[in-house]
N, C-alpha and C positions, 0 to 999 in steps of 0.2 A: 869110904874114901870118895866115891863118886858123888854121894849126897853132899859132902862137904864142899867139893868143887862147885857143884850146882848151886848151893846156897851162897857161896862167895860171889859167883857170877850174878845171881839174882840181886844180891845186896848192891853190888856195883852198878847194875842197871838201874836200880831204884835211886841210888845216889846221883847217877848221871842225870836222871829226869829232874830231881830236885835242884841240881846245880844249874840246869837250863832255865830255872825260874818258872816252871810249869806248875803253878800252884794257885788255888783260889782261896780267898779268905772265907773259910767255912767255920761253923760253930758247933759246939756240943749240942746234941738233941736234948729237948726238954723232957719228953716222955720216955724215950728209949733209954735203957741202961747201957747201950753199946758205947764203947770208947771212940774217940776220934781216931781215924786211921793215921798212918805215918804221913800220908800226903793225899790230897784230893784236888783234882783240876777239872773244872767245868770248862770245856773248850770254848774259847772266845771270851772268857771272863776271868779276870783276876780280882777285881773289886766289885762285890755285889752292890745293887741288885743285878743279877745276871739277866741279860736281855735275850729272851727265847722266842724266835719266830714260830708262828703257827706252821703246821704242815712240814716240819723238819724234826729230826732227832736232836735232842740235847745229848751230848756225849760227855760222860764223866769218867775220867781215869782215876783209879784209886790204888794206892799201895798200902798194904797192911801186913801185919805180922800175925800169923795164925796162933791163937792162944792155946790151942790143943789140936790133936788130930781130928779133922772134920771131913765127912764124906757127903753130906747132904745139906745144902744151903738154899735159901730163897732170898731174892732181893725184893724189897718192898719200898713203895713210895707213898708219901702222904702229903697232900697240899693242905696248908693251914691258912685259912682266910679269916680276916678280922672284919666282921660286920659290927653289930652292936656287941656280939659275943664272938669268941674264937670258935671256928668250925673246922674240924679235921675231916678231910675227904680222902679216903684211900684211893689210889690210882692203880688200876690193874696194868702191870707191865707185860702181861701175857707171856709169850715165849721168852722175853727178856728177863723174866723173873727167875729163870733157871741159872743160878749163879755160876755153877761149875762149867757151863758152856761158854763163858766169857772171860776166862783167865787167859792172859797173854804170855805167861812165862811158865806155867805149870798145868797140872790137871788134878782132878779129884781122885782119891782123897788128898787133902793137903795135910802136911805134918806139923806138929807143934814146933813153933819157932820159925817156920818157913816164911820167907818174905814173898808175898803174892801180889802180882800186878793184875788188876781187874778193870774191864771196860764195861760201863753201864750205858745203855742206850734207852732213851725214853722219847717216844713220839709225841710231839705237841699237837694235839687234835684241834680241828677248827672250832669245836664247841667251847674251847677256852676263850673267853672274851678278850679282845684286844685291850691292852692297858690294864689288865688285871694285875694287881700287885698281891703277892702271896709269899709265903715261906714254904719251901719244900724240904721234907726230911727223907733222905735215902738211907736205908739200912740193909744189912745182910744178917739173916737169922740162921743159926745152927738149928736145923729142924729136929735133930736127935736130942739135943740138950734143951731145946726150947729157949735159948738165950741169944741175944743180939751180939754179934761179933764186933761190928762197928756201926756208927751212925753219924751222918753229917746233916747239918741244917744250913740252908742257904736261901736268902731272899731272891725273888725273881720278879720279872715283869714280862708279860706276854706282848709280843709285837705282831703286827700283821704279817701275812706270808711275804717272803722276800723272793724277788726274781732270782733265777739261778746265778746270774753274773754278780748280783749284789751279795747273795748268801755265801758265795765262794770267798768273798773278801770280807765278810762280816767280822770274823775274829780280829782282823787287822783294824777294822773301823772301831770295834768296841774297846780295844786296848790303846788306841791312839789318844794322845793327850792334847 
């Protein structure tokens, strides 16, 4: 009974987020077999390319349904750059790669059918050249099954570091028409 009530509350919270229009136009990954999640929102970005300032975290909120009971997951990021050929560059998320530590409505293990809210943070280092245009794939992998649970692909462009006052209003600037 308690699990059913919890699941209903989680679904309602997810639908509330969707209703608020917090969604980014992301695409299915090309290499990963992971499905698209129910919703993905890159903060400050609804229509890519998402503009990501150096020396700040990009924050991605994801809502997904657990395909099975899972207790051990890893978040992975890969930047895809197009020079003469496409180059895939894995990006180490360090402590942010421990998926279970960043659920906002539940904890591990997650149960089959559970609607999970997850927040991904990735720091944009200064060694990412300003005006770099790339595509980033974010995915969560079930370490026990060796399968990707979900994966999103989104175009980005790196901006120079933003002063605190500007970066606080950056999401409003990026979505203004």
